[in-house]
C-alpha positions as semicolon CSV with decimal commas, in nm:
position;residue;x (nm);y (nm);z (nm)
1;M;5,937;13,203;-2,796
2;V;5,569;13,283;-2,848
3;T;5,318;13,010;-2,760
4;G;4,949;12,960;-2,706
5;A;5,018;12,801;-2,365
6;Y;5,330;12,737;-2,159
7;F;5,422;12,532;-1,854
8;P;5,245;12,453;-1,628
9;E;4,967;12,482;-1,888
10;T;5,012;12,246;-2,179
11;S;5,006;12,263;-2,555
12;G;5,213;12,082;-2,815
13;G;5,393;12,400;-2,917
14;G;5,450;12,507;-2,558
15;L;5,589;12,168;-2,458
16;Q;5,829;12,160;-2,750
17;A;5,934;12,521;-2,692
18;R;6,020;12,440;-2,331
19;T;6,218;12,131;-2,432
20;V;6,419;12,334;-2,685
21;I;6,480;12,612;-2,431
22;R;6,607;12,368;-2,170
23;A;6,842;12,210;-2,424
24;L;6,980;12,541;-2,555
25;S;6,978;12,759;-2,243
26;R;7,360;12,779;-2,244
27;D;7,374;12,876;-2,611
28;A;7,095;13,132;-2,643
29;D;6,912;13,383;-2,425
30;F;6,539;13,304;-2,421
31;A;6,223;13,477;-2,308
32;V;5,870;13,339;-2,338
33;L;5,556;13,534;-2,425
34;T;5,240;13,326;-2,395
35;T;4,867;13,351;-2,359
36;S;4,712;13,182;-2,055
37;T;4,360;13,077;-1,965
38;D;4,448;13,014;-1,599
39;P;4,401;13,339;-1,399
40;S;4,579;13,187;-1,098
41;L;4,912;13,189;-1,281
42;P;5,124;13,503;-1,237
43;E;5,163;13,747;-1,525
44;R;5,539;13,739;-1,474
45;S;5,739;13,443;-1,350
46;E;6,041;13,227;-1,423
47;E;6,055;12,863;-1,528
48;D;6,391;12,687;-1,565
49;G;6,552;13,029;-1,510
50;I;6,374;13,173;-1,817
51;P;6,148;13,481;-1,784
52;I;5,783;13,411;-1,868
53;R;5,530;13,681;-1,953
54;R;5,167;13,564;-1,953
55;V;4,876;13,747;-2,109
56;H;4,560;13,614;-1,949
57;V;4,252;13,570;-2,164
58;D;3,901;13,436;-2,122
59;V;3,840;13,272;-2,458
60;Q;3,462;13,286;-2,399
61;S;3,468;13,668;-2,376
62;S;3,514;13,891;-2,682
63;L;3,607;14,184;-2,458
64;S;3,875;13,976;-2,283
65;K;4,020;13,865;-2,617
66;L;4,030;14,226;-2,739
67;S;4,200;14,338;-2,419
68;A;4,444;14,047;-2,439
69;G;4,544;14,155;-2,789
70;A;4,637;14,501;-2,664
71;R;4,829;14,360;-2,365
72;F;5,006;14,111;-2,589
73;L;5,113;14,396;-2,818
74;A;5,242;14,598;-2,523
75;A;5,436;14,301;-2,388
76;L;5,599;14,235;-2,723
77;V;5,698;14,601;-2,764
78;G;5,850;14,588;-2,415
79;L;6,060;14,287;-2,510
80;A;6,174;14,428;-2,844
81;G;6,494;14,584;-2,716
82;R;6,640;14,257;-2,591
83;I;6,551;14,011;-2,868
84;D;6,679;13,922;-3,215
85;I;6,429;13,653;-3,316
86;V;6,057;13,603;-3,264
87;N;5,966;13,232;-3,288
88;L;5,592;13,164;-3,303
89;H;5,498;12,801;-3,230
90;G;5,196;12,715;-3,443
91;F;5,015;12,955;-3,675
92;S;4,746;13,164;-3,504
93;R;4,589;13,509;-3,506
94;K;4,898;13,632;-3,322
95;A;5,094;13,587;-3,645
96;V;4,973;13,911;-3,806
97;M;5,079;14,118;-3,506
98;L;5,408;13,932;-3,468
99;A;5,499;13,956;-3,836
100;A;5,418;14,328;-3,848
101;L;5,611;14,411;-3,530
102;S;5,905;14,200;-3,639
103;R;5,927;14,409;-3,955
104;L;5,880;14,734;-3,764
105;F;6,156;14,659;-3,512
106;G;6,390;14,475;-3,750
107;K;6,352;14,133;-3,583
108;R;6,362;13,796;-3,755
109;F;6,031;13,611;-3,759
110;V;6,033;13,230;-3,735
111;L;5,720;13,019;-3,770
112;T;5,725;12,665;-3,631
113;L;5,476;12,445;-3,814
114;Q;5,323;12,212;-3,555
115;T;4,981;12,080;-3,655
116;A;4,858;11,924;-3,979
117;A;4,598;12,131;-4,167
118;H;4,596;12,407;-3,904
119;D;4,955;12,518;-3,977
120;E;4,947;12,463;-4,350
121;P;4,948;12,748;-4,606
122;T;4,592;12,675;-4,717
123;A;4,458;12,734;-4,365
124;A;4,630;13,073;-4,347
125;R;4,501;13,172;-4,689
126;N;4,148;13,082;-4,583
127;E;4,180;13,325;-4,291
128;G;4,214;13,619;-4,527
129;A;4,474;13,839;-4,692
130;L;4,643;13,960;-4,371
131;A;4,680;13,607;-4,233
132;D;4,815;13,488;-4,567
133;W;5,067;13,774;-4,570
134;A;5,177;13,695;-4,213
135;Y;5,224;13,328;-4,293
136;R;5,426;13,400;-4,606
137;S;5,640;13,670;-4,446
138;A;5,832;13,447;-4,205
139;D;6,208;13,456;-4,246
140;L;6,232;13,086;-4,165
141;Y;5,992;12,794;-4,121
142;L;6,071;12,509;-3,884
143;S;5,855;12,209;-3,975
144;V;5,810;11,928;-3,723
145;S;5,692;11,663;-3,969
146;P;5,737;11,546;-4,328
147;G;5,366;11,604;-4,392
148;L;5,385;11,971;-4,294
149;S;5,700;12,016;-4,500
150;R;5,526;11,866;-4,802
151;A;5,223;12,096;-4,762
152;Y;5,454;12,398;-4,741
153;L;5,646;12,302;-5,056
154;N;5,330;12,210;-5,247
155;A;5,207;12,565;-5,189
156;G;5,503;12,695;-5,389
157;L;5,674;12,858;-5,093
158;P;6,055;12,882;-5,112
159;A;6,241;12,569;-5,010
160;S;6,533;12,787;-4,901
161;R;6,333;12,910;-4,601
162;L;6,222;12,565;-4,479
163;R;6,403;12,352;-4,222
164;Q;6,285;12,007;-4,108
165;V;6,324;11,996;-3,730
166;C;6,117;11,710;-3,592
167;N;5,958;11,719;-3,248
168;A;6,184;11,562;-2,989
169;V;6,189;11,469;-2,621
170;E;6,423;11,450;-2,325
171;T;6,502;11,081;-2,329
172;D;6,628;11,084;-1,969
173;R;6,288;11,206;-1,854
174;F;6,087;10,980;-2,086
175;R;6,250;10,643;-2,023
176;P;6,142;10,283;-1,957
177;P;6,069;10,195;-1,593
178;E;6,330;10,035;-1,373
179;P;6,247;9,694;-1,219
180;G;5,967;9,743;-0,968
181;E;5,912;10,107;-1,065
182;R;5,588;10,048;-1,254
183;E;5,419;9,904;-0,944
184;A;5,554;10,184;-0,722
185;L;5,427;10,449;-0,962
186;R;5,082;10,292;-0,976
187;R;5,058;10,312;-0,599
188;E;5,169;10,675;-0,610
189;L;4,922;10,763;-0,887
190;G;4,630;10,566;-0,743
191;L;4,616;10,321;-1,033
192;P;4,535;9,948;-0,994
193;L;4,819;9,700;-0,967
194;D;4,625;9,404;-1,106
195;L;4,522;9,543;-1,446
196;A;4,709;9,584;-1,775
197;L;4,668;9,956;-1,843
198;V;4,602;10,109;-2,184
199;L;4,688;10,480;-2,201
200;F;4,541;10,767;-2,405
201;V;4,691;11,119;-2,384
202;G;4,529;11,418;-2,551
203;F;4,260;11,680;-2,502
204;F;3,904;11,558;-2,554
205;G;3,846;11,691;-2,904
206;R;3,696;11,528;-3,210
207;D;4,027;11,515;-3,399
208;K;4,190;11,328;-3,109
209;R;3,916;11,059;-3,115
210;P;3,909;10,959;-2,745
211;D;3,573;10,793;-2,815
212;V;3,738;10,566;-3,073
213;V;4,001;10,439;-2,831
214;Y;3,733;10,387;-2,567
215;R;3,519;10,176;-2,800
216;A;3,821;9,979;-2,920
217;W;3,925;9,905;-2,562
218;S;3,573;9,833;-2,435
219;A;3,524;9,577;-2,712
220;I;3,798;9,381;-2,535
221;A;3,723;9,481;-2,176
222;S;3,357;9,381;-2,180
223;S;3,458;9,015;-2,202
224;D;3,807;9,028;-2,048
225;R;3,833;9,194;-1,708
226;R;4,213;9,205;-1,698
227;S;4,267;9,553;-1,850
228;G;4,192;9,918;-1,772
229;L;4,195;10,241;-1,972
230;V;4,361;10,561;-1,847
231;M;4,260;10,879;-2,032
232;I;4,469;11,191;-1,969
233;G;4,369;11,528;-2,110
234;A;4,149;11,834;-2,082
235;T;3,778;11,753;-2,082
236;R;3,655;12,105;-1,999
237;S;3,613;12,375;-2,261
238;V;3,907;12,611;-2,236
239;H;3,988;12,624;-2,606
240;G;3,746;12,563;-2,889
241;E;3,899;12,225;-2,975
242;V;3,772;12,063;-2,654
243;D;3,430;11,899;-2,691
244;T;3,278;11,908;-2,342
245;A;3,021;11,641;-2,433
246;L;3,279;11,368;-2,497
247;A;3,397;11,280;-2,144
248;P;3,046;11,267;-1,987
249;A;2,926;11,053;-2,277
250;L;3,213;10,809;-2,228
251;R;3,148;10,788;-1,853
252;E;2,782;10,707;-1,917
253;Q;2,870;10,453;-2,184
254;A;3,121;10,287;-1,950
255;V;2,844;10,239;-1,692
256;R;2,620;10,080;-1,955
257;D;2,909;9,860;-2,073
258;G;2,991;9,749;-1,719
259;V;3,351;9,878;-1,735
260;A;3,321;10,206;-1,540
261;G;3,539;10,073;-1,257
262;R;3,826;10,021;-1,499
263;L;3,809;10,358;-1,675
264;F;4,026;10,632;-1,523
265;F;4,030;11,003;-1,612
266;V;4,314;11,246;-1,537
267;E;4,229;11,606;-1,632
268;A;4,586;11,737;-1,625
269;T;4,926;11,643;-1,487
270;S;5,273;11,797;-1,476
271;A;5,425;11,451;-1,434
272;I;5,305;11,281;-1,751
273;E;5,625;11,074;-1,768
274;K;5,510;10,880;-1,460
275;Y;5,193;10,768;-1,636
276;F;5,390;10,645;-1,936
277;R;5,610;10,435;-1,706
278;A;5,304;10,304;-1,521
279;A;5,117;10,194;-1,836
280;D;5,142;9,879;-2,050
281;V;5,020;10,000;-2,392
282;Y;4,982;10,344;-2,551
283;V;4,718;10,426;-2,813
284;L;4,695;10,733;-3,038
285;P;4,365;10,729;-3,236
286;S;4,389;11,082;-3,386
287;V;4,281;11,171;-3,737
288;R;4,495;11,488;-3,752
289;E;4,845;11,547;-3,612
290;G;5,171;11,718;-3,698
291;L;5,430;11,489;-3,539
292;P;5,253;11,377;-3,220
293;L;5,466;11,457;-2,919
294;A;5,274;11,223;-2,690
295;L;5,347;10,933;-2,924
296;I;5,719;11,016;-2,919
297;E;5,705;11,036;-2,538
298;A;5,538;10,696;-2,520
299;M;5,789;10,541;-2,758
300;S;6,077;10,695;-2,563
301;S;5,929;10,537;-2,249
302;G;5,956;10,194;-2,412
303;L;5,581;10,145;-2,447
304;P;5,440;9,931;-2,728
305;C;5,223;10,171;-2,928
306;V;4,918;10,160;-3,152
307;A;4,850;10,465;-3,372
308;S;4,625;10,573;-3,655
309;R;4,819;10,571;-3,979
310;L;4,857;10,938;-4,076
311;E;5,070;11,005;-4,383
312;G;5,376;11,217;-4,314
313;S;5,308;11,199;-3,940
314;T;5,264;10,874;-3,747
315;D;5,401;10,668;-4,035
316;A;5,724;10,868;-3,999
317;L;5,751;10,745;-3,638
318;I;5,618;10,391;-3,655
319;E;5,707;10,118;-3,899
320;D;5,414;9,879;-3,877
321;H;5,495;9,553;-3,694
322;V;5,854;9,667;-3,639
323;N;5,844;9,929;-3,364
324;G;5,466;9,951;-3,317
325;L;5,133;9,898;-3,488
326;L;4,944;10,121;-3,732
327;T;4,573;10,102;-3,805
328;A;4,350;10,292;-4,045
329;P;4,194;10,607;-3,893
330;D;3,860;10,533;-3,722
331;D;3,909;10,157;-3,767
332;E;3,779;10,054;-3,424
333;A;3,794;9,681;-3,499
334;G;4,153;9,708;-3,624
335;M;4,253;9,913;-3,320
336;A;4,087;9,665;-3,085
337;A;4,275;9,378;-3,251
338;A;4,605;9,567;-3,217
339;I;4,542;9,643;-2,849
340;R;4,445;9,281;-2,785
341;L;4,767;9,158;-2,948
342;L;4,983;9,382;-2,729
343;L;4,794;9,289;-2,412
344;T;4,808;8,914;-2,475
345;D;5,148;8,863;-2,640
346;R;5,394;9,017;-2,400
347;G;5,690;8,905;-2,609
348;V;5,567;9,104;-2,910
349;A;5,484;9,398;-2,683
350;A;5,833;9,397;-2,531
351;R;5,997;9,375;-2,873
352;F;5,796;9,666;-3,013
353;G;5,858;9,873;-2,700
354;A;6,234;9,822;-2,715
355;A;6,240;9,905;-3,087
356;A;6,032;10,218;-3,025
357;R;6,279;10,335;-2,761
358;G;6,564;10,277;-3,006
359;T;6,387;10,482;-3,275
360;V;6,357;10,780;-3,042
361;L;6,716;10,754;-2,920
362;D;6,835;10,752;-3,281
363;R;6,614;11,024;-3,431
364;Y;6,387;11,206;-3,183
365;S;6,607;11,288;-2,886
366;I;6,637;11,659;-2,809
367;R;7,013;11,606;-2,800
368;T;6,990;11,529;-3,172
369;T;6,750;11,803;-3,278
370;A;6,852;12,096;-3,054
371;P;7,166;12,170;-3,260
372;V;6,942;12,206;-3,567
373;W;6,728;12,465;-3,388
374;L;7,042;12,652;-3,280
375;A;7,186;12,642;-3,632
376;A;6,863;12,791;-3,767
377;Y;6,873;13,075;-3,516
378;K;7,241;13,144;-3,589
379;E;7,171;13,142;-3,961
380;L;6,917;13,421;-3,915
381;T;7,128;13,636;-3,686
382;H;7,425;13,610;-3,926
383;S;7,216;13,702;-4,230
384;N;7,134;14,057;-4,336
385;T;6,831;13,981;-4,549
386;T;6,472;14,015;-4,431
387;N;6,169;13,894;-4,625
388;V;5,913;14,158;-4,722
């Protein structure tokens, strides 16, 4: 497994890779090669009994990135003797190196398509001829959403190399709270007991729209003091997608709006499941997603959810007014109305939450999807053909 970040650092691809590894650890022998922006993490370690090799990089330094490329290459060459398949989670600059080395060493190259636009064929083509070649040279593509699958097929790439394997979660970890557990978790996490809590999870980037969910919530909170907003995600610039101006601007706006005492920020956590069980409503305001893992985690936790309607993504997870609510992207008034409904009509909220949990148990449990991953890997190791 090759990822841009891996536990305890977080990324969508890294989180899904770890979930798959944990589910299939008895059926396949895994190793993880990942980049890391945290110099305190060891270069070599084990997580869940799986060897992890980290290549540290300072993304603000060109020299560090150049050095990281060389160290990444050396690490991959060192692993070559023990692996059959290289599975890259999300298309990136690593793809050219991985595709070339996979060909050189006779390994199968798998590309997991994670993020809308970013992991689509057009994005690779726009990066130049080498990136386009690397994208097209994968032996198999594992798409996490209908939208990504559609973009792949619309580019004229072979359907025979595409498998739909939706993101999935461990439903025992992401579960509804037991009686009294929500209050206990709030005490543990330092969250108020007397407020209905709206939850946002995602790094502070423009595509994630944390400012939209703040404005939607504050439109309610300025006149109704019974709710709070918890925002979990990176606010500091580690990767280019984080906009460092967003969190300070929201803090300042909250002071002006008179709601600063009910706005809570959590930079990072390794126990995200506790926050889902402590919250009352989950909101995903993004304008670009693959198949949002945080939304699946919230639904699995039995939370009533509000999400931007994204074709081939959130509308594959939520059926409007059945197991959650969908609003148009950037529709702050519509999102505010949806949040207000879930905060004020607890019967509707409970019904949507229970239906959301049922959806995940039926379709997005790792117990359901892990066999599809394993079948894809077995298909490659039993085949003698390699794409050129």
